[in-house]
N, C-alpha and C positions, 0 to 999 in steps of 0.2 A: 863699069862706069872706066869713062876714058882716063888717061889721067889728067888730062887737060880738065875735063868737068869735077874732078879729084879736086886737083889747086886751086880752081874756083869759089869751091866750096867752104876748102880750107881759109883761104886769103876772104872770103866773106863772113864766118864766123869770128876770125881774129880781128877783120875793119871793126864789127860788129859791136864788138869786146872791147876795143881796146876807147871806142865814141861812148858806148854809156861809162866806163872806168875813168873817162874822163870828166865826164861829167859830172863822176857821180865825188871824186873826189876831189875835185873846184869846188863843190858846191860843198860838204863838210866841210873845206877849209875856210871858207866865208861865211862859215855858220859857228864857228872855234876860231874866228881871227888870233886868239893869244897862244895857239899850239903851231908847236917851233918846228918838229920832227913829228914825221910819222912814218908807224911801223907797217907794212902793208905783206902780205902772203899772199899769192896766186895757185888756186891748185884748178890743175886738167887732172878732171874724171872722165876716166870712160864706163861709159852707161852704155853701152852695148850688151844685149844678149846675143850670144854666141851660142850657135847651137854644143860646138865643142867645148866643157866646162873648161880642158885643162889651158884654155887661149889666155895668154899674158894677156889682161890689160893695160893701157896707157894710163902711166900715171907721172903728172908733172906738178913737183910744187917749188914757187919761186918766192923768194922773199926780198924783200930791199926796202931800206930807210928812204925816206923825201925829207927834205931842209925845206920846212914851207918859210925863211924868213926874204 
């Protein structure tokens, strides 16, 4: 896989996640108008089946509070 194709796929994944997450969060806030603050954790989990079981899998976790006022 070329570097350009890989980067395009990564951008596509992140863009799709961003759009879907935005829609879900905005919808959640609309259904719960009395909520002042939300606390989120976003986890990126590598579910690749590697041939070498010693291959380190990617794992990323981000936490963030969102002020809804």
